[in-house]
C-alpha positions as CSV (number, residue, x, y, z in Angstrom):
1,M,149.6,122.8,50.8
2,F,149.6,120.1,53.5
3,I,151.1,119.3,56.9
4,G,150.8,115.5,57.1
5,E,147.3,114.6,56.2
6,K,145.8,118.0,57.0
7,E,145.2,120.6,54.2
8,I,146.2,124.1,55.0
9,K,143.6,126.9,54.7
10,E,145.7,129.8,56.0
11,V,149.1,130.6,57.4
12,K,150.2,133.8,59.2
13,E,153.0,134.8,61.5
14,A,151.7,134.8,65.1
15,K,152.7,137.2,67.9
16,G,155.9,136.5,69.6
17,K,158.9,134.4,68.8
18,T,160.5,131.2,70.2
19,I,163.1,131.5,72.9
20,G,165.7,131.2,70.0
21,G,164.2,134.2,68.2
22,N,162.4,132.2,65.5
23,P,159.0,133.4,64.3
24,I,155.9,131.4,65.3
25,M,153.6,130.5,62.5
26,E,149.8,130.0,63.1
27,V,148.4,127.4,60.7
28,K,144.7,127.1,60.1
29,F,143.5,123.9,58.5
30,T,140.5,123.2,56.4
31,N,139.1,120.9,59.1
32,G,139.0,123.9,61.6
33,D,142.1,122.9,63.6
34,V,144.7,125.5,64.4
35,Q,148.3,124.7,65.3
36,H,151.4,126.8,66.0
37,F,154.8,125.9,64.6
38,S,158.2,127.6,64.8
39,K,159.2,128.8,61.3
40,L,162.0,126.3,61.4
41,M,159.6,123.4,61.8
42,Y,157.0,124.8,59.5
43,D,159.5,125.1,56.6
44,R,160.5,121.4,57.1
45,I,157.0,119.9,57.3
46,V,154.9,121.8,54.8
47,S,154.5,120.2,51.4
48,E,152.4,120.1,48.3
49,E,151.3,116.5,49.0
50,K,149.7,114.7,51.9
51,C,151.9,112.3,53.9
52,D,151.0,109.9,56.7
53,L,151.8,110.4,60.3
54,T,154.9,108.3,60.2
55,Q,156.3,110.3,57.4
56,L,155.3,113.5,59.2
57,R,157.1,112.4,62.4
58,E,160.3,111.7,60.3
59,K,160.0,115.2,58.7
60,R,159.6,116.7,62.2
61,L,162.3,114.9,64.1
62,T,165.1,114.1,61.6
63,P,166.4,117.8,61.5
64,V,166.2,118.0,65.3
65,L,168.1,114.8,65.7
66,E,170.8,116.0,63.3
67,I,171.3,119.1,65.4
68,V,171.3,117.3,68.7
69,L,173.9,114.8,67.3
70,A,176.0,117.7,66.1
71,V,175.9,119.3,69.5
72,L,176.9,116.0,71.2
73,R,179.9,115.6,68.8
74,D,181.0,119.2,69.0
75,W,181.0,119.1,72.8
76,G,182.7,115.7,72.9
77,V,180.0,114.0,74.9
78,T,181.0,110.3,75.5
79,S,178.7,107.3,74.9
80,G,179.0,106.6,78.6
81,E,177.5,110.0,79.4
82,L,174.4,109.5,77.2
83,P,172.2,107.7,79.8
84,Y,172.8,110.6,82.3
85,F,172.2,113.1,79.5
86,S,168.9,111.4,78.6
87,I,167.8,111.4,82.2
88,K,168.6,115.0,82.7
89,L,166.9,116.0,79.5
90,N,163.7,114.1,80.4
91,Q,163.8,115.6,83.9
92,S,164.1,119.1,82.5
93,L,161.3,118.5,80.0
94,D,159.0,117.0,82.7
95,Y,159.7,119.9,85.1
96,N,158.9,122.5,82.4
97,T,155.7,120.7,81.4
98,N,154.6,120.4,85.1
99,Q,155.4,124.1,85.8
100,A,153.3,125.1,82.8
101,L,150.3,123.0,84.0
102,I,150.6,124.3,87.5
103,K,150.5,127.8,86.1
104,L,147.4,127.0,84.1
105,V,145.7,125.3,87.1
106,S,146.5,128.3,89.3
107,K,143.7,130.2,87.6
108,Y,141.3,127.9,89.4
109,M,142.9,127.3,92.8
110,P,145.8,128.6,95.0
111,T,149.0,127.8,93.2
112,P,149.7,124.1,93.9
113,K,153.3,123.0,94.9
114,S,153.1,120.1,92.5
115,L,150.6,118.4,90.2
116,D,149.8,115.9,93.1
117,D,148.2,118.9,95.0
118,I,145.5,119.4,92.4
119,D,142.2,118.4,93.8
120,Y,139.3,116.9,91.8
121,I,137.1,119.9,92.5
122,T,139.5,122.0,90.5
123,I,139.8,119.4,87.8
124,D,136.0,119.3,87.5
125,R,135.8,123.1,87.4
126,I,138.3,123.1,84.5
127,L,136.5,120.4,82.6
128,S,133.1,122.0,83.2
129,E,134.3,125.4,81.9
130,E,135.5,123.7,78.7
131,K,132.0,122.5,78.0
């Protein structure tokens, strides 16, 4: 079995679930990589044949796009509201990403108020620990 160009060595259900209650699958590949996917995503992207990264992106995003479009239609969102919706979505995603990074960095320094507060001593300590 494959996900994109990577051959799967082992799959097991990981601890925890997504916020929506879906199982999280831990996938180990023959090249040593390990990735986690929601069961929803895993079921859509696993296949018996390799595919290139463009095809994998289509497999990953088409079902998500279909759901988002259905939500927009069901809620009656207008085309004029889409730019605002897009801005708010991106702001929310950026905020959550930044908060996760701040939480990780907080292991190495007092909790920063923003990513701009992270000093290069901390960055160096993080990178040095990874070596």
